[in-house]
MIKOLLO-222352 format. One record per residue: residue number from 0; residue in three letters; x, y, z of N, C-alpha, C, O in turn. Coordinates in nm, 3 decimals. Layout:
BEGIN
[site NUM 'ala' [X Y Z] [X Y Z] [X Y Z] [X Y Z]]
...
This chain:
BEGIN
[site 0 'met' [12.777 7.378 15.505] [12.760 7.261 15.591] [12.805 7.136 15.517] [12.782 7.121 15.397]]
[site 1 'asn' [12.869 7.048 15.589] [12.907 6.919 15.533] [12.784 6.833 15.521] [12.698 6.835 15.610]]
[site 2 'met' [12.772 6.757 15.414] [12.659 6.666 15.400] [12.704 6.537 15.335] [12.805 6.532 15.265]]
[site 3 'thr' [12.627 6.434 15.361] [12.655 6.304 15.301] [12.625 6.311 15.151] [12.553 6.399 15.103]]
[site 4 'his' [12.682 6.217 15.079] [12.652 6.207 14.936] [12.503 6.178 14.915] [12.443 6.223 14.817]]
[site 5 'tyr' [12.444 6.104 15.007] [12.300 6.074 15.000] [12.219 6.202 15.002] [12.132 6.222 14.917]]
[site 6 'met' [12.246 6.289 15.098] [12.171 6.414 15.110] [12.204 6.507 14.993] [12.117 6.577 14.943]]
[site 7 'glu' [12.329 6.507 14.951] [12.367 6.590 14.837] [12.294 6.546 14.710] [12.249 6.630 14.632]]
[site 8 'leu' [12.282 6.416 14.691] [12.209 6.364 14.576] [12.066 6.416 14.574] [12.016 6.456 14.470]]
[site 9 'leu' [12.001 6.416 14.691] [11.863 6.462 14.699] [11.852 6.614 14.684] [11.749 6.664 14.639]]
[site 10 'ala' [11.957 6.687 14.719] [11.953 6.833 14.717] [11.985 6.894 14.581] [11.935 7.002 14.549]]
[site 11 'val' [12.066 6.826 14.501] [12.104 6.883 14.371] [11.998 6.854 14.266] [11.916 6.763 14.281]]
[site 12 'asn' [12.000 6.933 14.160] [11.911 6.914 14.045] [11.764 6.911 14.087] [11.687 6.825 14.045]]
[site 13 'gln' [11.727 7.008 14.172] [11.590 7.015 14.223] [11.489 7.040 14.112] [11.521 7.116 14.020]]
[site 14 'pro' [11.374 6.984 14.114] [11.324 6.885 14.210] [11.345 6.742 14.164] [11.299 6.648 14.229]]
[site 15 'trp' [11.416 6.724 14.051] [11.421 6.594 13.985] [11.485 6.485 14.067] [11.428 6.377 14.079]]
[site 16 'asn' [11.602 6.509 14.124] [11.666 6.403 14.203] [11.581 6.365 14.323] [11.572 6.247 14.358]]
[site 17 'leu' [11.520 6.463 14.386] [11.433 6.433 14.500] [11.317 6.345 14.457] [11.282 6.250 14.528]]
[site 18 'leu' [11.257 6.375 14.345] [11.147 6.293 14.295] [11.193 6.154 14.254] [11.130 6.054 14.289]]
[site 19 'ile' [11.304 6.146 14.180] [11.352 6.019 14.126] [11.402 5.926 14.237] [11.370 5.807 14.237]]
[site 20 'phe' [11.480 5.980 14.331] [11.545 5.894 14.430] [11.473 5.886 14.564] [11.508 5.803 14.647]]
[site 21 'met' [11.371 5.973 14.585] [11.298 5.968 14.711] [11.148 5.963 14.686] [11.080 5.874 14.737]]
[site 22 'gly' [11.095 6.056 14.610] [10.951 6.066 14.592] [10.888 5.941 14.534] [10.801 5.880 14.597]]
[site 23 'val' [10.929 5.902 14.416] [10.870 5.785 14.349] [10.889 5.658 14.431] [10.792 5.587 14.456]]
[site 24 'pro' [11.012 5.625 14.473] [11.027 5.500 14.547] [10.953 5.499 14.680] [10.900 5.395 14.720]]
[site 25 'val' [10.948 5.612 14.750] [10.880 5.614 14.880] [10.729 5.602 14.862] [10.664 5.530 14.938]]
[site 26 'val' [10.673 5.670 14.764] [10.528 5.657 14.741] [10.493 5.512 14.708] [10.396 5.457 14.760]]
[site 27 'leu' [10.571 5.450 14.621] [10.545 5.310 14.585] [10.565 5.217 14.705] [10.483 5.129 14.729]]
[site 28 'ala' [10.673 5.237 14.780] [10.701 5.151 14.894] [10.599 5.171 15.006] [10.558 5.075 15.071]]
[site 29 'glu' [10.557 5.293 15.028] [10.454 5.317 15.130] [10.319 5.259 15.088] [10.244 5.209 15.171]]
[site 30 'thr' [10.289 5.267 14.960] [10.167 5.203 14.909] [10.175 5.053 14.934] [10.078 4.990 14.977]]
[site 31 'leu' [10.291 4.997 14.907] [10.314 4.855 14.932] [10.297 4.823 15.080] [10.231 4.725 15.116]]
[site 32 'ala' [10.355 4.904 15.168] [10.349 4.880 15.312] [10.205 4.890 15.365] [10.161 4.806 15.443]]
[site 33 'ile' [10.134 4.993 15.323] [9.997 5.012 15.372] [9.906 4.901 15.323] [9.826 4.847 15.400]]
[site 34 'thr' [9.917 4.867 15.196] [9.833 4.758 15.145] [9.873 4.625 15.207] [9.789 4.537 15.226]]
[site 35 'glu' [10.001 4.610 15.238] [10.048 4.487 15.303] [9.981 4.470 15.439] [9.937 4.361 15.473]]
[site 36 'leu' [9.975 4.577 15.516] [9.908 4.571 15.647] [9.761 4.533 15.631] [9.710 4.449 15.705]]
[site 37 'tyr' [9.695 4.595 15.535] [9.555 4.564 15.510] [9.537 4.416 15.477] [9.448 4.350 15.529]]
[site 38 'leu' [9.622 4.366 15.389] [9.611 4.225 15.348] [9.645 4.130 15.462] [9.586 4.022 15.472]]
[site 39 'leu' [9.738 4.169 15.547] [9.772 4.084 15.662] [9.654 4.074 15.759] [9.629 3.968 15.816]]
[site 40 'phe' [9.584 4.184 15.779] [9.469 4.183 15.871] [9.347 4.115 15.812] [9.274 4.045 15.882]]
[site 41 'thr' [9.325 4.134 15.683] [9.203 4.078 15.621] [9.224 3.939 15.563] [9.129 3.864 15.546]]
[site 42 'arg' [9.349 3.906 15.533] [9.385 3.778 15.469] [9.321 3.763 15.331] [9.304 3.651 15.282]]
[site 43 'leu' [9.286 3.875 15.268] [9.229 3.870 15.134] [9.338 3.836 15.034] [9.451 3.882 15.046]]
[site 44 'arg' [9.304 3.756 14.936] [9.399 3.717 14.833] [9.349 3.756 14.694] [9.395 3.704 14.592]]
[site 45 'ser' [9.254 3.850 14.692] [9.203 3.901 14.566] [9.141 4.038 14.591] [9.130 4.082 14.706]]
[site 46 'gly' [9.101 4.104 14.484] [9.038 4.235 14.496] [9.134 4.348 14.465] [9.251 4.327 14.434]]
[site 47 'phe' [9.080 4.470 14.476] [9.155 4.590 14.439] [9.282 4.608 14.522] [9.389 4.633 14.466]]
[site 48 'val' [9.273 4.595 14.653] [9.390 4.619 14.739] [9.498 4.516 14.710] [9.617 4.550 14.707]]
[site 49 'his' [9.459 4.392 14.688] [9.556 4.287 14.653] [9.625 4.321 14.521] [9.747 4.307 14.509]]
[site 50 'ser' [9.547 4.365 14.423] [9.604 4.401 14.293] [9.696 4.523 14.305] [9.802 4.527 14.243]]
[site 51 'leu' [9.655 4.621 14.384] [9.739 4.739 14.407] [9.870 4.700 14.475] [9.976 4.752 14.440]]
[site 52 'asn' [9.862 4.611 14.572] [9.980 4.561 14.642] [10.076 4.493 14.545] [10.196 4.520 14.547]]
[site 53 'arg' [10.024 4.407 14.461] [10.108 4.337 14.363] [10.171 4.435 14.265] [10.289 4.425 14.234]]
[site 54 'ala' [10.089 4.529 14.216] [10.141 4.627 14.120] [10.250 4.714 14.184] [10.355 4.735 14.123]]
[site 55 'ala' [10.226 4.763 14.305] [10.327 4.846 14.373] [10.454 4.765 14.395] [10.564 4.818 14.376]]
[site 56 'gly' [10.442 4.638 14.435] [10.559 4.554 14.457] [10.639 4.531 14.330] [10.762 4.535 14.331]]
[site 57 'leu' [10.569 4.506 14.222] [10.637 4.485 14.093] [10.707 4.613 14.047] [10.824 4.610 14.009]]
[site 58 'ile' [10.634 4.722 14.050] [10.689 4.848 13.998] [10.807 4.896 14.082] [10.910 4.933 14.027]]
[site 59 'val' [10.792 4.896 14.215] [10.901 4.947 14.299] [11.024 4.856 14.291] [11.137 4.905 14.297]]
[site 60 'gly' [11.004 4.726 14.279] [11.118 4.634 14.265] [11.195 4.658 14.137] [11.318 4.666 14.138]]
[site 61 'val' [11.123 4.669 14.026] [11.188 4.695 13.897] [11.251 4.835 13.898] [11.361 4.853 13.845]]
[site 62 'tyr' [11.183 4.930 13.957] [11.235 5.067 13.967] [11.369 5.068 14.040] [11.463 5.134 13.998]]
[site 63 'phe' [11.376 4.992 14.151] [11.500 4.990 14.229] [11.614 4.921 14.157] [11.730 4.950 14.185]]
[site 64 'ile' [11.585 4.830 14.066] [11.692 4.772 13.984] [11.761 4.884 13.908] [11.884 4.890 13.902]]
[site 65 'gly' [11.681 4.973 13.849] [11.738 5.086 13.775] [11.811 5.183 13.865] [11.921 5.228 13.832]]
[site 66 'val' [11.752 5.216 13.979] [11.813 5.311 14.072] [11.947 5.257 14.123] [12.047 5.329 14.122]]
[site 67 'ile' [11.948 5.133 14.167] [12.072 5.074 14.220] [12.179 5.067 14.112] [12.294 5.103 14.136]]
[site 68 'gly' [12.141 5.021 13.993] [12.238 5.014 13.884] [12.295 5.151 13.850] [12.416 5.165 13.831]]
[site 69 'tyr' [12.209 5.250 13.844] [12.252 5.386 13.813] [12.346 5.441 13.920] [12.453 5.492 13.888]]
[site 70 'leu' [12.305 5.429 14.046] [12.387 5.486 14.153] [12.519 5.412 14.171] [12.621 5.474 14.203]]
[site 71 'leu' [12.520 5.282 14.151] [12.647 5.208 14.161] [12.746 5.258 14.057] [12.863 5.280 14.088]]
[site 72 'thr' [12.700 5.275 13.934] [12.792 5.312 13.827] [12.827 5.460 13.824] [12.938 5.495 13.784]]
[site 73 'thr' [12.736 5.548 13.866] [12.764 5.691 13.856] [12.809 5.755 13.987] [12.860 5.866 13.986]]
[site 74 'ala' [12.790 5.686 14.098] [12.827 5.746 14.227] [12.915 5.654 14.310] [13.029 5.691 14.342]]
[site 75 'val' [12.868 5.537 14.346] [12.940 5.452 14.440] [13.079 5.414 14.388] [13.178 5.431 14.459]]
[site 76 'val' [13.087 5.362 14.267] [13.216 5.320 14.214] [13.310 5.441 14.197] [13.424 5.434 14.242]]
[site 77 'pro' [13.267 5.552 14.135] [13.358 5.666 14.124] [13.401 5.724 14.259] [13.517 5.762 14.276]]
[site 78 'ile' [13.310 5.733 14.354] [13.344 5.787 14.486] [13.444 5.695 14.556] [13.539 5.741 14.619]]
[site 79 'thr' [13.422 5.565 14.543] [13.513 5.468 14.605] [13.650 5.475 14.540] [13.752 5.478 14.610]]
[site 80 'gln' [13.654 5.476 14.408] [13.782 5.481 14.336] [13.861 5.608 14.368] [13.984 5.607 14.374]]
[site 81 'ala' [13.790 5.718 14.388] [13.856 5.845 14.419] [13.884 5.862 14.568] [13.947 5.960 14.608]]
[site 82 'gly' [13.837 5.768 14.650] [13.857 5.780 14.795] [13.786 5.900 14.854] [13.840 5.966 14.943]]
[site 83 'glu' [13.666 5.930 14.807] [13.596 6.052 14.847] [13.479 6.029 14.942] [13.394 6.116 14.957]]
[site 84 'trp' [13.474 5.914 15.006] [13.368 5.893 15.106] [13.392 5.989 15.222] [13.506 6.013 15.260]]
[site 85 'arg' [13.286 6.042 15.275] [13.293 6.143 15.381] [13.265 6.079 15.517] [13.166 6.114 15.582]]
[site 86 'thr' [13.346 5.992 15.560] [13.340 5.914 15.684] [13.239 5.799 15.673] [13.166 5.787 15.574]]
[site 87 'ala' [13.238 5.717 15.775] [13.150 5.600 15.778] [13.003 5.638 15.772] [12.920 5.561 15.723]]
[site 88 'ile' [12.969 5.755 15.822] [12.829 5.801 15.817] [12.783 5.807 15.672] [12.671 5.767 15.640]]
[site 89 'asp' [12.867 5.856 15.585] [12.837 5.866 15.443] [12.816 5.728 15.382] [12.720 5.707 15.307]]
[site 90 'val' [12.904 5.635 15.413] [12.895 5.498 15.361] [12.767 5.431 15.412] [12.699 5.362 15.337]]
[site 91 'ile' [12.735 5.452 15.539] [12.613 5.393 15.597] [12.489 5.449 15.527] [12.397 5.373 15.495]]
[site 92 'ala' [12.485 5.578 15.505] [12.369 5.641 15.441] [12.347 5.587 15.300] [12.237 5.543 15.267]]
[site 93 'val' [12.450 5.589 15.219] [12.438 5.543 15.080] [12.417 5.392 15.076] [12.332 5.342 15.003]]
[site 94 'gly' [12.496 5.319 15.155] [12.484 5.173 15.156] [12.348 5.125 15.201] [12.292 5.032 15.143]]
[site 95 'ser' [12.292 5.188 15.304] [12.161 5.149 15.354] [12.052 5.177 15.251] [11.958 5.098 15.236]]
[site 96 'tyr' [12.064 5.288 15.181] [11.967 5.319 15.076] [11.969 5.210 14.969] [11.865 5.160 14.927]]
[site 97 'leu' [12.089 5.173 14.926] [12.101 5.071 14.821] [12.056 4.934 14.870] [11.986 4.862 14.799]]
[site 98 'ile' [12.095 4.897 14.992] [12.054 4.768 15.049] [11.904 4.764 15.069] [11.842 4.659 15.051]]
[site 99 'gly' [11.844 4.877 15.104] [11.699 4.883 15.124] [11.620 4.847 15.000] [11.507 4.801 15.010]]
[site 100 'gly' [11.678 4.868 14.884] [11.611 4.832 14.759] [11.608 4.683 14.732] [11.521 4.636 14.658]]
[site 101 'leu' [11.700 4.608 14.790] [11.708 4.464 14.762] [11.583 4.386 14.803] [11.537 4.302 14.726]]
[site 102 'pro' [11.526 4.410 14.922] [11.402 4.338 14.956] [11.287 4.371 14.861] [11.201 4.287 14.835]]
[site 103 'leu' [11.286 4.493 14.809] [11.181 4.531 14.714] [11.200 4.458 14.581] [11.103 4.419 14.517]]
[site 104 'ile' [11.324 4.441 14.541] [11.354 4.364 14.421] [11.311 4.219 14.442] [11.259 4.155 14.350]]
[site 105 'tyr' [11.333 4.166 14.562] [11.292 4.029 14.592] [11.140 4.015 14.584] [11.089 3.914 14.536]]
[site 106 'ile' [11.067 4.116 14.631] [10.921 4.113 14.621] [10.879 4.106 14.474] [10.791 4.027 14.439]]
[site 107 'ala' [10.942 4.187 14.390] [10.910 4.184 14.247] [10.941 4.047 14.188] [10.864 3.994 14.107]]
[site 108 'ala' [11.054 3.990 14.228] [11.091 3.857 14.178] [10.988 3.753 14.221] [10.955 3.662 14.144]]
[site 109 'gln' [10.938 3.765 14.343] [10.835 3.672 14.390] [10.705 3.692 14.311] [10.641 3.595 14.272]]
[site 110 'glu' [10.668 3.817 14.288] [10.546 3.844 14.212] [10.555 3.791 14.069] [10.455 3.750 14.011]]
[site 111 'leu' [10.675 3.793 14.014] [10.697 3.742 13.878] [10.713 3.590 13.874] [10.724 3.531 13.766]]
[site 112 'gly' [10.716 3.526 13.991] [10.730 3.382 13.998] [10.872 3.333 13.980] [10.894 3.215 13.951]]
[site 113 'trp' [10.969 3.420 13.998] [11.110 3.381 13.983] [11.166 3.318 14.110] [11.263 3.242 14.104]]
[site 114 'val' [11.105 3.347 14.225] [11.145 3.288 14.352] [11.019 3.242 14.425] [10.910 3.293 14.400]]
[site 115 'asn' [11.035 3.147 14.513] [10.923 3.095 14.594] [10.807 3.044 14.509] [10.691 3.052 14.550]]
[site 116 'arg' [10.839 2.994 14.394] [10.736 2.948 14.301] [10.646 2.841 14.362] [10.525 2.844 14.342]]
[site 117 'gly' [10.704 2.747 14.435] [10.626 2.637 14.492] [10.569 2.666 14.630] [10.502 2.581 14.688]]
[site 118 'ala' [10.593 2.784 14.682] [10.548 2.817 14.817] [10.398 2.843 14.819] [10.340 2.889 14.720]]
[site 119 'asp' [10.337 2.814 14.933] [10.194 2.842 14.945] [10.172 2.991 14.971] [10.266 3.065 14.997]]
[site 120 'ala' [10.046 3.033 14.963] [10.012 3.175 14.977] [10.054 3.231 15.112] [10.098 3.346 15.119]]
[site 121 'glu' [10.043 3.154 15.217] [10.080 3.199 15.352] [10.230 3.230 15.359] [10.270 3.333 15.414]]
[site 122 'his' [10.311 3.141 15.304] [10.456 3.161 15.304] [10.492 3.285 15.222] [10.575 3.366 15.264]]
[site 123 'lys' [10.429 3.300 15.107] [10.456 3.416 15.022] [10.418 3.545 15.094] [10.487 3.646 15.081]]
[site 124 'met' [10.309 3.543 15.169] [10.266 3.661 15.244] [10.368 3.695 15.352] [10.398 3.812 15.375]]
[site 125 'lys' [10.422 3.593 15.418] [10.525 3.616 15.521] [10.651 3.676 15.460] [10.711 3.767 15.517]]
[site 126 'val' [10.691 3.624 15.345] [10.810 3.677 15.277] [10.786 3.822 15.238] [10.872 3.908 15.258]]
[site 127 'his' [10.670 3.848 15.182] [10.632 3.985 15.142] [10.643 4.080 15.261] [10.706 4.185 15.252]]
[site 128 'ala' [10.581 4.042 15.372] [10.580 4.128 15.491] [10.721 4.147 15.546] [10.756 4.257 15.589]]
[site 129 'thr' [10.801 4.043 15.546] [10.939 4.052 15.593] [11.020 4.146 15.505] [11.099 4.227 15.555]]
[site 130 'cys' [11.001 4.136 15.375] [11.073 4.224 15.283] [11.032 4.369 15.300] [11.117 4.459 15.294]]
[site 131 'val' [10.905 4.394 15.320] [10.859 4.531 15.346] [10.924 4.584 15.473] [10.971 4.698 15.477]]
[site 132 'ala' [10.927 4.502 15.578] [10.989 4.544 15.704] [11.137 4.574 15.686] [11.187 4.673 15.739]]
[site 133 'leu' [11.208 4.490 15.611] [11.350 4.515 15.586] [11.372 4.646 15.510] [11.462 4.723 15.542]]
[site 134 'phe' [11.288 4.670 15.410] [11.299 4.797 15.338] [11.280 4.915 15.433] [11.356 5.012 15.428]]
[site 135 'leu' [11.179 4.907 15.519] [11.152 5.017 15.611] [11.270 5.041 15.706] [11.306 5.155 15.733]]
[site 136 'val' [11.329 4.934 15.756] [11.444 4.947 15.846] [11.562 5.013 15.774] [11.617 5.112 15.822]]
[site 137 'phe' [11.600 4.958 15.660] [11.716 5.012 15.589] [11.688 5.152 15.534] [11.777 5.237 15.532]]
[site 138 'gly' [11.565 5.177 15.489] [11.530 5.309 15.441] [11.541 5.414 15.549] [11.587 5.525 15.523]]
[site 139 'his' [11.498 5.380 15.669] [11.506 5.476 15.779] [11.650 5.495 15.826] [11.689 5.606 15.863]]
[site 140 'ile' [11.729 5.390 15.826] [11.872 5.405 15.858] [11.936 5.501 15.758] [12.012 5.589 15.796]]
[site 141 'ala' [11.905 5.482 15.629] [11.961 5.569 15.525] [11.921 5.714 15.546] [12.004 5.804 15.536]]
[site 142 'met' [11.793 5.736 15.576] [11.747 5.874 15.596] [11.811 5.939 15.718] [11.853 6.055 15.712]]
[site 143 'ile' [11.819 5.866 15.827] [11.878 5.923 15.948] [12.027 5.950 15.929] [12.074 6.059 15.958]]
[site 144 'ala' [12.100 5.850 15.880] [12.243 5.870 15.857] [12.266 5.978 15.751] [12.360 6.057 15.761]]
[site 145 'gly' [12.181 5.981 15.650] [12.195 6.079 15.543] [12.181 6.222 15.590] [12.240 6.313 15.531]]
[site 146 'met' [12.103 6.244 15.695] [12.082 6.379 15.747] [12.191 6.422 15.845] [12.199 6.540 15.881]]
[site 147 'leu' [12.274 6.329 15.887] [12.383 6.364 15.979] [12.495 6.437 15.905] [12.514 6.419 15.785]]
[site 148 'asp' [12.567 6.517 15.978] [12.689 6.579 15.926] [12.798 6.473 15.934] [12.831 6.427 16.043]]
[site 149 'pro' [12.855 6.432 15.820] [12.955 6.326 15.824] [13.079 6.361 15.906] [13.153 6.272 15.948]]
[site 150 'ser' [13.102 6.488 15.927] [13.221 6.528 16.003] [13.208 6.495 16.152] [13.305 6.510 16.226]]
[site 151 'leu' [13.091 6.451 16.197] [13.076 6.410 16.337] [13.175 6.300 16.374] [13.216 6.290 16.490]]
[site 152 'leu' [13.213 6.218 16.277] [13.308 6.110 16.305] [13.452 6.148 16.274] [13.543 6.067 16.295]]
[site 153 'ser' [13.474 6.268 16.225] [13.610 6.304 16.188] [13.661 6.427 16.263] [13.766 6.482 16.229]]
[site 154 'gly' [13.588 6.469 16.363] [13.630 6.587 16.437] [13.612 6.716 16.357] [13.682 6.814 16.380]]
[site 155 'gly' [13.517 6.714 16.263] [13.488 6.836 16.186] [13.574 6.854 16.063] [13.582 6.965 16.010]]
[site 156 'thr' [13.639 6.746 16.015] [13.729 6.763 15.901] [13.675 6.706 15.770] [13.746 6.707 15.670]]
[site 157 'ala' [13.554 6.657 15.768] [13.500 6.607 15.642] [13.489 6.722 15.544] [13.447 6.832 15.581]]
[site 158 'thr' [13.525 6.697 15.421] [13.524 6.805 15.323] [13.397 6.802 15.241] [13.334 6.698 15.223]]
[site 159 'glu' [13.360 6.919 15.193] [13.245 6.928 15.104] [13.297 6.907 14.962] [13.376 6.986 14.912]]
[site 160 'gln' [13.251 6.799 14.899] [13.292 6.769 14.763] [13.168 6.741 14.681] [13.070 6.687 14.732]]
[site 161 'ala' [13.172 6.777 14.555] [13.059 6.754 14.468] [13.054 6.608 14.426] [13.158 6.546 14.402]]
[site 162 'met' [12.935 6.554 14.418] [12.917 6.418 14.368] [12.947 6.419 14.220] [12.920 6.518 14.153]]
[site 163 'pro' [13.002 6.311 14.169] [13.028 6.305 14.025] [12.901 6.328 13.942] [12.911 6.373 13.828]]
[site 164 'met' [12.783 6.298 13.997] [12.660 6.309 13.921] [12.584 6.436 13.949] [12.472 6.451 13.900]]
[site 165 'ser' [12.639 6.529 14.026] [12.562 6.644 14.071] [12.545 6.754 13.966] [12.461 6.842 13.984]]
[site 166 'his' [12.619 6.751 13.858] [12.608 6.860 13.760] [12.478 6.856 13.683] [12.407 6.956 13.678]]
[site 167 'ser' [12.445 6.743 13.624] [12.330 6.744 13.532] [12.225 6.641 13.562] [12.122 6.640 13.496]]
[site 168 'his' [12.246 6.554 13.656] [12.147 6.450 13.681] [12.059 6.492 13.790] [11.967 6.418 13.828]]
């Protein structure tokens, strides 16, 4: 079966790639999303859930810096240079995954005081919630596109090619 580079990345080197590129980031992001909802309803600005929310936001944002940097250098650039994208579905899946990490990085930057330093707590909460929503949208686009057969857009001619990183990573 033809598959996107996104799905191939998750399928090779089991279970490590699945854990590194899906398990860890999704657990952290879902923790962030669930605690975000709790904080939005309660308006609490302290306590365990608030601390968990901040920690998850910091960790997942920093984590995605590494993931994005790694995937850009070991997959996106080599695949692009070799002209090996498997139709627009493939580009959408990988691109959405990478773009989905950007709002999480922004959350970490806000938690570290690098952005929105002078903003009040209400504004910061709105930014946080917006970034979580953006991550969820792009993450789901990546998952849906990633599960599609890329040959749907090429009349069944997409080729199965190994990712440059599929041997040992």
